[in-house]
A tleap script that builds the chain and sets N, CA, C and O, in Angstrom:
source leaprc.protein.ff14SB
mol = sequence {
  NMET THR VAL ARG CYS THR ILE ASN GLY TRP
  TYR LEU GLY ASN LEU ILE PHE GLY GLY LEU
  ILE GLY LEU LEU ILE VAL ASP PRO ALA THR
  GLY ALA MET TYR ARG LEU SER THR ASP ILE
  VAL SER VAL SER LEU GLU PRO LYS ASN PHE
  SER GLU ARG SER LEU GLN ILE ILE ASP ILE
  ASN ASP LEU PRO LYS GLU TYR ARG LYS HIE
  LEU ILE ALA CLEU
}
set mol.1.N position { 85.772 -26.827 100.803 }
set mol.1.CA position { 84.391 -26.651 101.189 }
set mol.1.C position { 83.675 -27.977 101.013 }
set mol.1.O position { 83.857 -28.654 100.001 }
set mol.2.N position { 82.883 -28.343 101.965 }
set mol.2.CA position { 82.119 -29.573 101.906 }
set mol.2.C position { 80.740 -29.280 101.337 }
set mol.2.O position { 80.041 -28.386 101.814 }
set mol.3.N position { 80.352 -30.033 100.320 }
set mol.3.CA position { 79.018 -29.908 99.728 }
set mol.3.C position { 78.252 -31.167 100.099 }
set mol.3.O position { 78.669 -32.276 99.764 }
set mol.4.N position { 77.152 -30.999 100.779 }
set mol.4.CA position { 76.356 -32.140 101.234 }
set mol.4.C position { 75.303 -32.509 100.185 }
set mol.4.O position { 74.823 -31.649 99.445 }
set mol.5.N position { 74.960 -33.766 100.132 }
set mol.5.CA position { 73.930 -34.218 99.205 }
set mol.5.C position { 73.020 -35.223 99.899 }
set mol.5.O position { 73.382 -35.824 100.910 }
set mol.6.N position { 71.831 -35.387 99.328 }
set mol.6.CA position { 70.859 -36.362 99.807 }
set mol.6.C position { 70.382 -37.179 98.609 }
set mol.6.O position { 70.662 -36.834 97.461 }
set mol.7.N position { 69.675 -38.238 98.881 }
set mol.7.CA position { 69.112 -39.059 97.806 }
set mol.7.C position { 67.955 -38.292 97.177 }
set mol.7.O position { 67.074 -37.801 97.883 }
set mol.8.N position { 67.958 -38.192 95.868 }
set mol.8.CA position { 66.882 -37.546 95.124 }
set mol.8.C position { 65.641 -38.431 95.219 }
set mol.8.O position { 65.720 -39.638 94.994 }
set mol.9.N position { 64.498 -37.835 95.551 }
set mol.9.CA position { 63.259 -38.583 95.680 }
set mol.9.C position { 62.860 -39.299 94.405 }
set mol.9.O position { 62.272 -40.379 94.455 }
set mol.10.N position { 63.176 -38.703 93.262 }
set mol.10.CA position { 62.836 -39.331 91.984 }
set mol.10.C position { 63.672 -40.568 91.712 }
set mol.10.O position { 63.306 -41.388 90.870 }
set mol.11.N position { 64.775 -40.714 92.401 }
set mol.11.CA position { 65.592 -41.918 92.243 }
set mol.11.C position { 64.779 -43.158 92.603 }
set mol.11.O position { 64.860 -44.183 91.926 }
set mol.12.N position { 63.995 -43.055 93.675 }
set mol.12.CA position { 63.152 -44.182 94.064 }
set mol.12.C position { 61.979 -44.349 93.107 }
set mol.12.O position { 61.362 -45.414 93.077 }
set mol.13.N position { 61.657 -43.320 92.323 }
set mol.13.CA position { 60.633 -43.425 91.292 }
set mol.13.C position { 61.016 -44.400 90.202 }
set mol.13.O position { 60.160 -44.834 89.430 }
set mol.14.N position { 62.285 -44.752 90.125 }
set mol.14.CA position { 62.725 -45.755 89.159 }
set mol.14.C position { 62.062 -47.107 89.415 }
set mol.14.O position { 61.904 -47.909 88.494 }
set mol.15.N position { 61.682 -47.355 90.649 }
set mol.15.CA position { 60.996 -48.608 90.950 }
set mol.15.C position { 59.683 -48.711 90.174 }
set mol.15.O position { 59.265 -49.804 89.795 }
set mol.16.N position { 59.032 -47.559 89.939 }
set mol.16.CA position { 57.753 -47.538 89.238 }
set mol.16.C position { 57.934 -47.216 87.756 }
set mol.16.O position { 57.368 -47.896 86.899 }
set mol.17.N position { 58.728 -46.174 87.447 }
set mol.17.CA position { 58.803 -45.662 86.079 }
set mol.17.C position { 60.022 -46.134 85.287 }
set mol.17.O position { 59.901 -46.417 84.095 }
set mol.18.N position { 61.176 -46.224 85.911 }
set mol.18.CA position { 62.407 -46.470 85.165 }
set mol.18.C position { 62.911 -47.886 85.186 }
set mol.18.O position { 63.742 -48.255 84.356 }
set mol.19.N position { 62.439 -48.679 86.098 }
set mol.19.CA position { 62.892 -50.053 86.172 }
set mol.19.C position { 64.265 -50.185 86.801 }
set mol.19.O position { 64.831 -49.213 87.299 }
set mol.20.N position { 64.785 -51.379 86.772 }
set mol.20.CA position { 66.079 -51.661 87.400 }
set mol.20.C position { 67.248 -51.016 86.673 }
set mol.20.O position { 68.267 -50.708 87.290 }
set mol.21.N position { 67.112 -50.807 85.367 }
set mol.21.CA position { 68.215 -50.177 84.627 }
set mol.21.C position { 68.441 -48.762 85.137 }
set mol.21.O position { 69.584 -48.365 85.359 }
set mol.22.N position { 67.377 -47.997 85.327 }
set mol.22.CA position { 67.512 -46.649 85.865 }
set mol.22.C position { 67.977 -46.649 87.298 }
set mol.22.O position { 68.768 -45.796 87.701 }
set mol.23.N position { 67.488 -47.605 88.076 }
set mol.23.CA position { 67.807 -47.678 89.498 }
set mol.23.C position { 69.254 -48.096 89.750 }
set mol.23.O position { 69.922 -47.543 90.624 }
set mol.24.N position { 69.731 -49.070 88.985 }
set mol.24.CA position { 71.053 -49.638 89.264 }
set mol.24.C position { 72.172 -49.144 88.359 }
set mol.24.O position { 73.345 -49.244 88.721 }
set mol.25.N position { 71.827 -48.604 87.169 }
set mol.25.CA position { 72.879 -48.242 86.221 }
set mol.25.C position { 72.858 -46.758 85.879 }
set mol.25.O position { 73.833 -46.053 86.137 }
set mol.26.N position { 71.766 -46.276 85.304 }
set mol.26.CA position { 71.736 -44.925 84.732 }
set mol.26.C position { 71.896 -43.847 85.804 }
set mol.26.O position { 72.804 -43.022 85.705 }
set mol.27.N position { 71.042 -43.836 86.818 }
set mol.27.CA position { 71.113 -42.774 87.826 }
set mol.27.C position { 72.407 -42.807 88.642 }
set mol.27.O position { 72.979 -41.742 88.874 }
set mol.28.N position { 72.903 -43.961 89.090 }
set mol.28.CA position { 74.190 -43.948 89.793 }
set mol.28.C position { 75.350 -43.494 88.906 }
set mol.28.O position { 76.253 -42.803 89.378 }
set mol.29.N position { 75.334 -43.873 87.626 }
set mol.29.CA position { 76.432 -43.503 86.726 }
set mol.29.C position { 76.424 -42.013 86.393 }
set mol.29.O position { 77.486 -41.417 86.216 }
set mol.30.N position { 75.244 -41.406 86.306 }
set mol.30.CA position { 75.158 -39.990 85.937 }
set mol.30.C position { 75.120 -39.066 87.146 }
set mol.30.O position { 75.254 -37.851 86.999 }
set mol.31.N position { 74.938 -39.628 88.346 }
set mol.31.CA position { 74.838 -38.802 89.543 }
set mol.31.C position { 73.438 -38.277 89.784 }
set mol.31.O position { 73.230 -37.490 90.707 }
set mol.32.N position { 72.468 -38.694 88.975 }
set mol.32.CA position { 71.097 -38.201 89.108 }
set mol.32.C position { 70.416 -38.713 90.374 }
set mol.32.O position { 69.346 -38.223 90.736 }
set mol.33.N position { 71.013 -39.681 91.045 }
set mol.33.CA position { 70.400 -40.204 92.261 }
set mol.33.C position { 70.618 -39.281 93.455 }
set mol.33.O position { 70.039 -39.501 94.519 }
set mol.34.N position { 71.449 -38.244 93.289 }
set mol.34.CA position { 71.744 -37.324 94.385 }
set mol.34.C position { 71.145 -35.950 94.151 }
set mol.34.O position { 71.001 -35.509 93.011 }
set mol.35.N position { 70.799 -35.282 95.236 }
set mol.35.CA position { 70.347 -33.899 95.197 }
set mol.35.C position { 71.295 -33.105 96.095 }
set mol.35.O position { 71.491 -33.449 97.260 }
set mol.36.N position { 71.878 -32.044 95.545 }
set mol.36.CA position { 72.784 -31.206 96.325 }
set mol.36.C position { 71.995 -30.325 97.267 }
set mol.36.O position { 70.877 -29.913 96.955 }
set mol.37.N position { 72.581 -30.032 98.431 }
set mol.37.CA position { 71.884 -29.231 99.428 }
set mol.37.C position { 71.796 -27.761 99.029 }
set mol.37.O position { 70.940 -27.040 99.542 }
set mol.38.N position { 72.659 -27.301 98.130 }
set mol.38.CA position { 72.614 -25.917 97.656 }
set mol.38.C position { 72.714 -25.909 96.140 }
set mol.38.O position { 73.288 -26.817 95.540 }
set mol.39.N position { 72.145 -24.863 95.521 }
set mol.39.CA position { 72.208 -24.746 94.068 }
set mol.39.C position { 73.504 -24.085 93.607 }
set mol.39.O position { 73.988 -24.358 92.508 }
set mol.40.N position { 74.066 -23.213 94.452 }
set mol.40.CA position { 75.261 -22.457 94.071 }
set mol.40.C position { 76.329 -22.646 95.144 }
set mol.40.O position { 76.050 -22.538 96.338 }
set mol.41.N position { 77.540 -22.927 94.710 }
set mol.41.CA position { 78.675 -23.026 95.621 }
set mol.41.C position { 79.722 -22.039 95.148 }
set mol.41.O position { 80.130 -22.068 93.987 }
set mol.42.N position { 80.155 -21.169 96.039 }
set mol.42.CA position { 81.152 -20.159 95.687 }
set mol.42.C position { 82.259 -20.181 96.735 }
set mol.42.O position { 82.007 -20.025 97.930 }
set mol.43.N position { 83.489 -20.379 96.265 }
set mol.43.CA position { 84.640 -20.428 97.157 }
set mol.43.C position { 85.746 -19.576 96.562 }
set mol.43.O position { 86.026 -19.673 95.367 }
set mol.44.N position { 86.370 -18.754 97.367 }
set mol.44.CA position { 87.525 -17.969 96.916 }
set mol.44.C position { 88.791 -18.756 97.199 }
set mol.44.O position { 89.045 -19.158 98.334 }
set mol.45.N position { 89.577 -18.972 96.164 }
set mol.45.CA position { 90.821 -19.717 96.313 }
set mol.45.C position { 91.974 -18.754 96.492 }
set mol.45.O position { 92.030 -17.705 95.851 }
set mol.46.N position { 92.883 -19.115 97.359 }
set mol.46.CA position { 94.060 -18.298 97.623 }
set mol.46.C position { 95.257 -18.916 96.917 }
set mol.46.O position { 95.436 -20.134 96.959 }
set mol.47.N position { 96.079 -18.098 96.270 }
set mol.47.CA position { 97.262 -18.654 95.595 }
set mol.47.C position { 98.267 -19.191 96.615 }
set mol.47.O position { 98.429 -18.633 97.701 }
set mol.48.N position { 98.916 -20.247 96.258 }
set mol.48.CA position { 99.927 -20.858 97.114 }
set mol.48.C position { 101.266 -20.844 96.393 }
set mol.48.O position { 101.321 -20.856 95.163 }
set mol.49.N position { 102.335 -20.818 97.162 }
set mol.49.CA position { 103.674 -20.899 96.611 }
set mol.49.C position { 104.087 -22.370 96.587 }
set mol.49.O position { 104.488 -22.926 97.609 }
set mol.50.N position { 103.987 -22.988 95.421 }
set mol.50.CA position { 104.263 -24.407 95.317 }
set mol.50.C position { 105.741 -24.726 95.166 }
set mol.50.O position { 106.116 -25.899 95.161 }
set mol.51.N position { 106.573 -23.728 95.044 }
set mol.51.CA position { 108.004 -24.002 94.912 }
set mol.51.C position { 108.582 -24.575 96.196 }
set mol.51.O position { 109.640 -25.203 96.168 }
set mol.52.N position { 107.905 -24.369 97.326 }
set mol.52.CA position { 108.393 -24.876 98.596 }
set mol.52.C position { 107.908 -26.293 98.887 }
set mol.52.O position { 108.396 -26.933 99.818 }
set mol.53.N position { 106.962 -26.786 98.109 }
set mol.53.CA position { 106.401 -28.114 98.362 }
set mol.53.C position { 107.297 -29.199 97.786 }
set mol.53.O position { 108.023 -28.984 96.816 }
set mol.54.N position { 107.228 -30.351 98.400 }
set mol.54.CA position { 107.991 -31.483 97.906 }
set mol.54.C position { 107.213 -32.756 98.188 }
set mol.54.O position { 106.306 -32.775 99.020 }
set mol.55.N position { 107.570 -33.788 97.503 }
set mol.55.CA position { 106.946 -35.092 97.697 }
set mol.55.C position { 107.723 -35.844 98.755 }
set mol.55.O position { 108.948 -35.943 98.692 }
set mol.56.N position { 107.000 -36.373 99.729 }
set mol.56.CA position { 107.634 -37.158 100.776 }
set mol.56.C position { 106.982 -38.534 100.807 }
set mol.56.O position { 105.759 -38.653 100.746 }
set mol.57.N position { 107.788 -39.546 100.900 }
set mol.57.CA position { 107.293 -40.902 101.049 }
set mol.57.C position { 107.576 -41.313 102.481 }
set mol.57.O position { 108.720 -41.306 102.937 }
set mol.58.N position { 106.491 -41.678 103.191 }
set mol.58.CA position { 106.654 -42.032 104.598 }
set mol.58.C position { 106.008 -43.388 104.850 }
set mol.58.O position { 105.157 -43.838 104.083 }
set mol.59.N position { 106.417 -44.016 105.911 }
set mol.59.CA position { 105.840 -45.271 106.359 }
set mol.59.C position { 104.479 -44.971 106.970 }
set mol.59.O position { 104.318 -43.960 107.654 }
set mol.60.N position { 103.499 -45.835 106.734 }
set mol.60.CA position { 102.156 -45.610 107.269 }
set mol.60.C position { 102.163 -45.549 108.791 }
set mol.60.O position { 101.308 -44.896 109.389 }
set mol.61.N position { 103.112 -46.219 109.417 }
set mol.61.CA position { 103.200 -46.189 110.881 }
set mol.61.C position { 103.672 -44.838 111.395 }
set mol.61.O position { 103.457 -44.516 112.563 }
set mol.62.N position { 104.310 -44.044 110.547 }
set mol.62.CA position { 104.756 -42.702 110.939 }
set mol.62.C position { 103.676 -41.656 110.688 }
set mol.62.O position { 103.826 -40.502 111.090 }
set mol.63.N position { 102.594 -42.049 110.029 }
set mol.63.CA position { 101.508 -41.128 109.711 }
set mol.63.C position { 100.611 -40.969 110.930 }
set mol.63.O position { 100.217 -41.968 111.532 }
set mol.64.N position { 100.275 -39.729 111.313 }
set mol.64.CA position { 99.375 -39.543 112.459 }
set mol.64.C position { 98.029 -40.231 112.225 }
set mol.64.O position { 97.552 -40.286 111.091 }
set mol.65.N position { 97.425 -40.745 113.268 }
set mol.65.CA position { 96.191 -41.520 113.154 }
set mol.65.C position { 95.033 -40.714 112.570 }
set mol.65.O position { 94.171 -41.285 111.903 }
set mol.66.N position { 94.991 -39.410 112.803 }
set mol.66.CA position { 93.888 -38.609 112.260 }
set mol.66.C position { 93.944 -38.484 110.744 }
set mol.66.O position { 92.932 -38.179 110.114 }
set mol.67.N position { 95.125 -38.718 110.141 }
set mol.67.CA position { 95.249 -38.680 108.688 }
set mol.67.C position { 94.959 -40.045 108.052 }
set mol.67.O position { 94.623 -40.110 106.869 }
set mol.68.N position { 95.081 -41.116 108.808 }
set mol.68.CA position { 94.916 -42.459 108.255 }
set mol.68.C position { 93.500 -42.711 107.761 }
set mol.68.O position { 93.303 -43.492 106.831 }
set mol.69.N position { 92.506 -42.061 108.370 }
set mol.69.CA position { 91.125 -42.289 107.957 }
set mol.69.C position { 90.841 -41.730 106.552 }
set mol.69.O position { 89.822 -42.068 105.949 }
set mol.70.N position { 91.726 -40.886 106.036 }
set mol.70.CA position { 91.552 -40.316 104.706 }
set mol.70.C position { 92.247 -41.131 103.612 }
set mol.70.O position { 92.134 -40.804 102.431 }
set mol.71.N position { 92.957 -42.178 103.993 }
set mol.71.CA position { 93.680 -42.992 103.020 }
set mol.71.C position { 92.725 -43.887 102.245 }
set mol.71.O position { 91.712 -44.342 102.776 }
set mol.72.N position { 93.061 -44.133 100.984 }
set mol.72.CA position { 92.269 -45.005 100.131 }
set mol.72.C position { 93.166 -46.146 99.676 }
set mol.72.O position { 94.240 -45.917 99.120 }
set mol.73.N position { 92.727 -47.363 99.912 }
set mol.73.CA position { 93.506 -48.537 99.499 }
set mol.73.C position { 93.413 -48.711 97.990 }
set mol.73.O position { 92.332 -48.618 97.409 }
set mol.74.N position { 94.552 -48.964 97.363 }
set mol.74.CA position { 94.580 -49.199 95.917 }
set mol.74.C position { 94.868 -50.646 95.634 }
set mol.74.O position { 94.934 -51.047 94.472 }
savepdb mol mol.pdb
quit
């Protein structure tokens, strides 16, 4: 399930009340700079049979292009 968020209006209040420490360090580190679009998220999870799963190592060139956008460089 995708949970959307927006910038909390009070985050910009750091310019007046909290200073640069709140703007650049405290709110980004604690997540207070974001406001979630909903207060409650409820998802029913279905059990999976993990005995059939295995780890596969593949070449990036063999990976479909629609999956490549989800990769994170380490």
